[in-house]
N, CA and C atoms as an extended XYZ file, in Angstrom:
381
Properties=species:S:1:pos:R:3:atomname:S:1:resname:S:1:resid:I:1 pbc="F F F"
N        57.447       56.283       -8.669 N   UNK     1
C        58.003       55.335       -9.623 CA  UNK     1
C        57.635       55.901      -11.046 C   UNK     1
N        58.589       56.422      -11.968 N   UNK     2
C        58.094       56.775      -13.178 CA  UNK     2
C        57.551       56.229      -14.134 C   UNK     2
N        56.822       56.426      -15.038 N   UNK     3
C        55.979       55.580      -16.074 CA  UNK     3
C        57.489       54.841      -16.782 C   UNK     3
N        58.504       55.429      -17.014 N   UNK     4
C        59.194       55.138      -17.688 CA  UNK     4
C        60.525       53.836      -17.200 C   UNK     4
N        60.372       53.895      -16.026 N   UNK     5
C        60.930       53.116      -15.217 CA  UNK     5
C        60.029       51.528      -14.897 C   UNK     5
N        58.883       51.840      -15.021 N   UNK     6
C        57.761       50.623      -15.058 CA  UNK     6
C        58.094       50.049      -16.334 C   UNK     6
N        58.025       50.851      -17.518 N   UNK     7
C        57.999       50.099      -18.653 CA  UNK     7
C        59.388       49.213      -19.501 C   UNK     7
N        60.183       50.008      -18.191 N   UNK     8
C        62.011       49.193      -18.545 CA  UNK     8
C        61.776       47.879      -17.972 C   UNK     8
N        60.741       48.091      -16.450 N   UNK     9
C        60.885       46.278      -15.979 CA  UNK     9
C        59.935       45.577      -16.689 C   UNK     9
N        59.125       46.069      -17.355 N   UNK    10
C        58.198       45.188      -18.181 CA  UNK    10
C        58.649       44.633      -19.516 C   UNK    10
N        59.780       45.500      -19.958 N   UNK    11
C        60.720       45.156      -21.002 CA  UNK    11
C        61.500       44.123      -20.829 C   UNK    11
N        62.289       43.790      -19.522 N   UNK    12
C        62.820       43.013      -19.148 CA  UNK    12
C        62.473       41.643      -18.684 C   UNK    12
N        61.042       41.968      -18.160 N   UNK    13
C        60.399       40.790      -18.064 CA  UNK    13
C        60.053       39.846      -19.484 C   UNK    13
N        59.649       41.020      -20.333 N   UNK    14
C        59.572       40.107      -21.897 CA  UNK    14
C        60.326       39.625      -22.430 C   UNK    14
N        61.382       40.308      -22.273 N   UNK    15
C        62.804       39.507      -22.616 CA  UNK    15
C        63.056       38.184      -21.757 C   UNK    15
N        62.805       38.454      -20.769 N   UNK    16
C        62.964       37.214      -20.145 CA  UNK    16
C        62.186       35.553      -20.559 C   UNK    16
N        60.828       36.265      -20.644 N   UNK    17
C        59.670       35.536      -21.171 CA  UNK    17
C        60.034       34.998      -22.469 C   UNK    17
N        60.486       35.857      -23.008 N   UNK    18
C        61.009       35.048      -24.879 CA  UNK    18
C        62.127       33.990      -24.640 C   UNK    18
N        63.288       34.012      -23.914 N   UNK    19
C        63.961       33.352      -23.524 CA  UNK    19
C        63.545       32.162      -22.952 C   UNK    19
N        62.461       32.569      -21.882 N   UNK    20
C        61.942       30.952      -21.323 CA  UNK    20
C        61.087       29.896      -22.765 C   UNK    20
N        60.378       30.954      -23.456 N   UNK    21
C        59.408       30.108      -24.526 CA  UNK    21
C        60.509       29.449      -25.448 C   UNK    21
N        61.646       30.164      -25.808 N   UNK    22
C        62.578       29.438      -26.629 CA  UNK    22
C        63.296       28.526      -25.782 C   UNK    22
N        63.952       28.468      -24.496 N   UNK    23
C        63.963       27.020      -24.025 CA  UNK    23
C        62.978       26.160      -23.997 C   UNK    23
N        61.652       26.177      -23.876 N   UNK    24
C        60.855       25.004      -23.594 CA  UNK    24
C        60.739       24.554      -25.236 C   UNK    24
N        60.742       25.510      -26.287 N   UNK    25
C        60.501       25.189      -27.399 CA  UNK    25
C        61.716       23.808      -27.936 C   UNK    25
N        63.039       24.279      -27.318 N   UNK    26
C        64.107       23.126      -27.883 CA  UNK    26
C        64.298       21.957      -26.814 C   UNK    26
N        63.873       22.209      -25.198 N   UNK    27
C        64.265       21.233      -24.580 CA  UNK    27
C        63.516       19.778      -25.222 C   UNK    27
N        64.674       19.122      -24.669 N   UNK    28
C        64.818       17.682      -25.005 CA  UNK    28
C        65.505       16.665      -24.042 C   UNK    28
N        66.122       16.999      -23.054 N   UNK    29
C        66.502       16.188      -22.103 CA  UNK    29
C        66.784       16.821      -20.762 C   UNK    29
N        67.055       16.452      -19.527 N   UNK    30
C        67.498       16.242      -18.067 CA  UNK    30
C        67.890       17.936      -18.059 C   UNK    30
N        69.029       18.051      -18.789 N   UNK    31
C        69.810       19.540      -18.661 CA  UNK    31
C        68.858       20.456      -19.257 C   UNK    31
N        68.219       20.255      -20.461 N   UNK    32
C        67.619       21.290      -21.128 CA  UNK    32
C        66.128       21.673      -19.988 C   UNK    32
N        65.508       20.502      -19.408 N   UNK    33
C        64.660       20.709      -18.553 CA  UNK    33
C        65.219       21.506      -17.045 C   UNK    33
N        66.283       21.403      -17.089 N   UNK    34
C        66.835       21.923      -15.793 CA  UNK    34
C        66.834       23.935      -16.193 C   UNK    34
N        67.069       23.910      -17.263 N   UNK    35
C        67.795       25.038      -17.726 CA  UNK    35
C        66.288       25.977      -17.879 C   UNK    35
N        65.049       25.370      -18.600 N   UNK    36
C        64.175       25.763      -18.709 CA  UNK    36
C        63.520       26.335      -16.934 C   UNK    36
N        63.755       25.482      -16.095 N   UNK    37
C        62.868       25.609      -14.846 CA  UNK    37
C        63.850       26.981      -14.237 C   UNK    37
N        65.404       26.929      -14.593 N   UNK    38
C        65.953       28.079      -13.892 CA  UNK    38
C        65.598       29.406      -14.733 C   UNK    38
N        65.204       29.058      -16.213 N   UNK    39
C        64.620       30.491      -16.633 CA  UNK    39
C        62.998       30.775      -16.058 C   UNK    39
N        62.406       29.995      -15.525 N   UNK    40
C        61.081       30.311      -15.352 CA  UNK    40
C        61.550       30.758      -13.805 C   UNK    40
N        62.365       30.457      -12.846 N   UNK    41
C        62.562       31.304      -11.774 CA  UNK    41
C        62.980       32.783      -12.069 C   UNK    41
N        63.504       32.601      -13.268 N   UNK    42
C        64.497       34.058      -13.187 CA  UNK    42
C        62.974       34.539      -13.849 C   UNK    42
N        62.096       34.277      -14.600 N   UNK    43
C        61.002       35.276      -15.197 CA  UNK    43
C        60.290       35.480      -14.276 C   UNK    43
N        59.646       34.099      -13.053 N   UNK    44
C        58.875       34.629      -12.388 CA  UNK    44
C        59.345       35.982      -11.530 C   UNK    44
N        60.658       35.821      -11.313 N   UNK    45
C        61.193       36.792      -10.082 CA  UNK    45
C        61.024       38.294      -11.015 C   UNK    45
N        61.119       38.494      -12.545 N   UNK    46
C        60.618       39.841      -13.256 CA  UNK    46
C        59.323       39.981      -13.053 C   UNK    46
N        58.757       39.391      -12.985 N   UNK    47
C        56.974       39.354      -13.130 CA  UNK    47
C        56.680       40.032      -12.218 C   UNK    47
N        57.045       39.367      -10.802 N   UNK    48
C        56.429       40.103       -9.462 CA  UNK    48
C        57.008       41.369       -9.116 C   UNK    48
N        58.179       41.278       -9.781 N   UNK    49
C        58.784       42.641       -9.521 CA  UNK    49
C        58.515       43.761      -10.569 C   UNK    49
N        57.641       43.532      -11.587 N   UNK    50
C        57.112       44.326      -12.681 CA  UNK    50
C        55.775       44.627      -12.181 C   UNK    50
N        55.324       43.447      -11.561 N   UNK    51
C        53.911       43.705      -10.577 CA  UNK    51
C        54.140       45.098       -9.671 C   UNK    51
N        55.306       44.894       -8.979 N   UNK    52
C        55.471       45.529       -8.039 CA  UNK    52
C        55.444       47.123       -8.440 C   UNK    52
N        56.043       47.063       -9.516 N   UNK    53
C        56.531       48.597      -10.378 CA  UNK    53
C        55.179       49.592      -10.536 C   UNK    53
N        54.291       48.354      -10.916 N   UNK    54
C        53.100       48.823      -11.671 CA  UNK    54
C        52.774       49.221      -10.504 C   UNK    54
N        52.073       48.396       -9.277 N   UNK    55
C        51.272       48.920       -8.497 CA  UNK    55
C        51.610       50.242       -7.545 C   UNK    55
N        53.298       50.376       -7.643 N   UNK    56
C        53.948       51.252       -6.981 CA  UNK    56
C        53.749       52.651       -7.672 C   UNK    56
N        53.727       52.486       -9.202 N   UNK    57
C        53.272       53.684       -9.908 CA  UNK    57
C        51.637       54.125       -9.392 C   UNK    57
N        50.782       53.379       -9.387 N   UNK    58
C        49.248       53.600       -9.207 CA  UNK    58
C        49.012       53.809       -7.724 C   UNK    58
N        50.332       53.964       -6.880 N   UNK    59
C        50.521       54.393       -5.438 CA  UNK    59
C        49.916       53.469       -4.639 C   UNK    59
N        50.268       52.228       -4.931 N   UNK    60
C        49.953       51.039       -4.035 CA  UNK    60
C        51.360       50.074       -3.694 C   UNK    60
N        51.463       50.057       -2.348 N   UNK    61
C        52.523       49.315       -2.068 CA  UNK    61
C        52.521       47.718       -1.903 C   UNK    61
N        53.644       47.545       -2.234 N   UNK    62
C        53.638       45.641       -1.767 CA  UNK    62
C        55.132       45.288       -1.555 C   UNK    62
N        55.211       44.649       -0.652 N   UNK    63
C        56.299       43.832       -0.236 CA  UNK    63
C        57.311       42.527       -0.799 C   UNK    63
N        56.228       41.723       -1.047 N   UNK    64
C        56.767       39.991       -1.401 CA  UNK    64
C        55.742       39.559       -2.672 C   UNK    64
N        56.390       38.650       -3.110 N   UNK    65
C        55.396       38.124       -4.260 CA  UNK    65
C        54.234       37.755       -3.801 C   UNK    65
N        53.717       37.162       -2.824 N   UNK    66
C        52.552       36.920       -2.444 CA  UNK    66
C        51.508       37.969       -2.063 C   UNK    66
N        52.224       39.279       -1.645 N   UNK    67
C        51.252       40.457       -1.623 CA  UNK    67
C        51.129       41.142       -2.695 C   UNK    67
N        52.397       41.096       -3.730 N   UNK    68
C        52.237       41.819       -5.069 CA  UNK    68
C        51.010       41.211       -5.631 C   UNK    68
N        50.860       39.791       -5.542 N   UNK    69
C        49.797       39.134       -6.365 CA  UNK    69
C        48.547       39.132       -6.176 C   UNK    69
N        48.541       39.233       -4.610 N   UNK    70
C        46.846       39.945       -4.001 CA  UNK    70
C        46.546       40.923       -4.685 C   UNK    70
N        47.438       42.300       -4.458 N   UNK    71
C        47.185       43.590       -4.605 CA  UNK    71
C        46.867       43.439       -6.248 C   UNK    71
N        47.605       42.837       -7.138 N   UNK    72
C        47.336       43.036       -8.297 CA  UNK    72
C        46.189       42.382       -8.769 C   UNK    72
N        45.892       41.387       -7.803 N   UNK    73
C        44.372       40.693       -8.184 CA  UNK    73
C        43.326       41.781       -8.001 C   UNK    73
N        43.464       42.368       -6.552 N   UNK    74
C        42.184       43.273       -6.058 CA  UNK    74
C        42.260       44.425       -6.445 C   UNK    74
N        43.499       45.022       -7.436 N   UNK    75
C        43.061       46.244       -8.291 CA  UNK    75
C        43.100       45.609       -9.910 C   UNK    75
N        42.578       44.686      -10.206 N   UNK    76
C        42.631       44.274      -11.378 CA  UNK    76
C        43.481       44.127      -12.228 C   UNK    76
N        44.597       44.119      -11.762 N   UNK    77
C        45.873       43.809      -12.703 CA  UNK    77
C        45.797       42.361      -13.210 C   UNK    77
N        45.438       41.625      -12.574 N   UNK    78
C        45.633       40.094      -12.814 CA  UNK    78
C        44.332       39.439      -12.754 C   UNK    78
N        43.866       38.404      -13.513 N   UNK    79
C        42.494       38.173      -13.327 CA  UNK    79
C        42.049       36.888      -12.505 C   UNK    79
N        43.484       36.332      -12.500 N   UNK    80
C        43.197       34.844      -11.951 CA  UNK    80
C        44.307       34.959      -11.037 C   UNK    80
N        44.156       34.709       -9.497 N   UNK    81
C        44.926       34.913       -8.721 CA  UNK    81
C        45.262       33.242       -8.315 C   UNK    81
N        44.902       32.527       -8.612 N   UNK    82
C        45.319       31.127       -8.234 CA  UNK    82
C        46.618       30.697       -8.619 C   UNK    82
N        46.320       30.716      -10.371 N   UNK    83
C        47.395       30.198      -11.065 CA  UNK    83
C        48.909       30.919      -10.775 C   UNK    83
N        48.714       32.374      -10.318 N   UNK    84
C        50.167       32.901       -9.955 CA  UNK    84
C        50.835       32.434       -8.414 C   UNK    84
N        49.653       32.004       -7.671 N   UNK    85
C        49.981       31.397       -6.630 CA  UNK    85
C        50.524       29.868       -6.899 C   UNK    85
N        50.091       29.257       -7.577 N   UNK    86
C        50.739       28.114       -8.347 CA  UNK    86
C        52.229       28.080       -8.605 C   UNK    86
N        52.462       28.962       -9.593 N   UNK    87
C        53.646       29.707      -10.190 CA  UNK    87
C        54.593       29.970       -8.995 C   UNK    87
N        53.963       30.728       -7.598 N   UNK    88
C        54.825       31.025       -6.829 CA  UNK    88
C        55.266       29.895       -6.018 C   UNK    88
N        54.264       29.023       -6.019 N   UNK    89
C        54.718       27.659       -5.110 CA  UNK    89
C        55.726       26.936       -5.771 C   UNK    89
N        55.738       26.726       -7.234 N   UNK    90
C        56.407       26.028       -7.783 CA  UNK    90
C        57.831       26.652       -8.121 C   UNK    90
N        57.700       27.528       -8.221 N   UNK    91
C        59.284       28.640       -8.042 CA  UNK    91
C        60.034       28.292       -6.651 C   UNK    91
N        59.102       28.416       -5.138 N   UNK    92
C        59.589       27.987       -4.472 CA  UNK    92
C        60.161       26.696       -4.302 C   UNK    92
N        59.375       25.765       -4.691 N   UNK    93
C        59.817       24.214       -4.688 CA  UNK    93
C        61.220       24.287       -5.485 C   UNK    93
N        61.159       24.756       -6.676 N   UNK    94
C        62.516       24.403       -7.362 CA  UNK    94
C        63.616       25.285       -7.021 C   UNK    94
N        63.498       26.371       -6.195 N   UNK    95
C        64.952       27.100       -5.599 CA  UNK    95
C        65.020       26.629       -4.315 C   UNK    95
N        64.205       25.456       -3.944 N   UNK    96
C        64.910       25.133       -2.581 CA  UNK    96
C        64.951       23.433       -2.509 C   UNK    96
N        64.782       23.185       -3.173 N   UNK    97
C        64.360       21.466       -3.388 CA  UNK    97
C        64.801       20.852       -4.409 C   UNK    97
N        65.328       19.633       -4.611 N   UNK    98
C        65.766       19.430       -6.006 CA  UNK    98
C        65.008       17.685       -6.153 C   UNK    98
N        63.926       17.264       -6.479 N   UNK    99
C        63.144       16.237       -6.595 CA  UNK    99
C        63.039       15.686       -8.264 C   UNK    99
N        63.653       14.745       -8.781 N   UNK   100
C        63.530       14.647      -10.371 CA  UNK   100
C        62.037       14.629      -10.781 C   UNK   100
N        61.361       14.018       -9.824 N   UNK   101
C        60.049       13.556      -10.401 CA  UNK   101
C        59.090       14.621       -9.996 C   UNK   101
N        59.275       15.673       -9.336 N   UNK   102
C        59.217       16.762       -9.140 CA  UNK   102
C        59.039       18.003      -10.188 C   UNK   102
N        60.464       17.697      -10.713 N   UNK   103
C        60.973       18.745      -11.647 CA  UNK   103
C        60.525       18.313      -12.921 C   UNK   103
N        60.074       17.206      -13.093 N   UNK   104
C        59.338       17.160      -14.544 CA  UNK   104
C        58.009       17.505      -14.340 C   UNK   104
N        57.274       17.372      -13.157 N   UNK   105
C        55.958       17.832      -13.049 CA  UNK   105
C        56.226       19.371      -13.225 C   UNK   105
N        56.914       19.921      -12.557 N   UNK   106
C        56.864       21.495      -12.585 CA  UNK   106
C        57.259       22.168      -14.099 C   UNK   106
N        58.165       21.007      -14.860 N   UNK   107
C        58.469       21.384      -16.348 CA  UNK   107
C        57.538       21.710      -17.102 C   UNK   107
N        56.545       20.466      -17.201 N   UNK   108
C        55.414       20.017      -17.672 CA  UNK   108
C        54.318       21.518      -17.491 C   UNK   108
N        54.312       21.791      -16.186 N   UNK   109
C        53.309       23.065      -16.087 CA  UNK   109
C        53.946       24.287      -16.702 C   UNK   109
N        55.003       24.602      -16.708 N   UNK   110
C        55.771       25.607      -17.598 CA  UNK   110
C        55.709       25.699      -18.983 C   UNK   110
N        55.842       24.500      -19.723 N   UNK   111
C        55.420       24.427      -21.125 CA  UNK   111
C        54.191       24.384      -21.115 C   UNK   111
N        53.044       23.916      -20.676 N   UNK   112
C        51.725       23.849      -20.969 CA  UNK   112
C        50.423       24.646      -20.506 C   UNK   112
N        51.432       25.424      -19.415 N   UNK   113
C        50.185       26.085      -19.023 CA  UNK   113
C        50.870       27.690      -18.141 C   UNK   113
N        52.170       27.707      -17.558 N   UNK   114
C        52.854       29.055      -17.303 CA  UNK   114
C        53.122       29.938      -18.359 C   UNK   114
N        54.094       29.669      -19.362 N   UNK   115
C        54.320       30.360      -20.544 CA  UNK   115
C        53.039       31.103      -21.142 C   UNK   115
N        51.830       30.299      -21.333 N   UNK   116
C        50.802       31.138      -22.009 CA  UNK   116
C        50.295       31.946      -20.619 C   UNK   116
N        50.299       31.602      -19.776 N   UNK   117
C        49.299       32.590      -18.902 CA  UNK   117
C        50.498       33.678      -19.031 C   UNK   117
N        51.786       33.648      -19.004 N   UNK   118
C        52.494       35.180      -19.004 CA  UNK   118
C        52.224       35.329      -20.501 C   UNK   118
N        52.194       35.057      -21.366 N   UNK   119
C        52.078       35.450      -22.635 CA  UNK   119
C        50.742       36.416      -23.107 C   UNK   119
N        49.785       35.893      -21.785 N   UNK   120
C        48.863       36.580      -22.189 CA  UNK   120
C        48.415       37.343      -21.154 C   UNK   120
N        48.916       37.998      -20.217 N   UNK   121
C        48.933       39.114      -19.298 CA  UNK   121
C        48.041       40.262      -19.779 C   UNK   121
N        49.203       40.798      -20.781 N   UNK   122
C        48.720       42.365      -21.291 CA  UNK   122
C        49.130       43.315      -20.381 C   UNK   122
N        50.055       43.538      -19.690 N   UNK   123
C        50.545       44.770      -18.455 CA  UNK   123
C        50.656       45.739      -18.951 C   UNK   123
N        50.496       45.855      -20.265 N   UNK   124
C        51.032       47.393      -20.780 CA  UNK   124
C        49.669       48.046      -20.768 C   UNK   124
N        48.589       47.580      -20.712 N   UNK   125
C        47.477       48.019      -20.543 CA  UNK   125
C        47.188       48.438      -18.689 C   UNK   125
N        47.875       47.894      -18.198 N   UNK   126
C        47.791       47.847      -16.618 CA  UNK   126
C        48.263       49.013      -15.865 C   UNK   126
N        49.296       49.762      -17.224 N   UNK   127
C        50.225       51.045      -16.629 CA  UNK   127
C        49.457       52.272      -16.581 C   UNK   127
């Protein structure tokens, strides 16, 4: 993979993260909360695909979100594997089931934890 391709993926991830942050700031009802969760799912998808591109650029193959997170941690791209596995689990839960109480819990994690974790990644330094 070319460095320019990795940088484009990173830019798409950053744009999605900005939109997620914007949505979190203005969310005030159930519909807004559902929109935040949808943006989180999209942002997480771009996140793991960006990890995949970074790893590929360094000659390391990965095939799934879990595999890419493990390898990114092993090679020093990610500092905390557990929080990204938590994100993956929450993304899977929101994608495959709908439970109002669970969606409120996940929304709070997105707002209070996940956005900050994404923002502090500094993936540019890992390319």
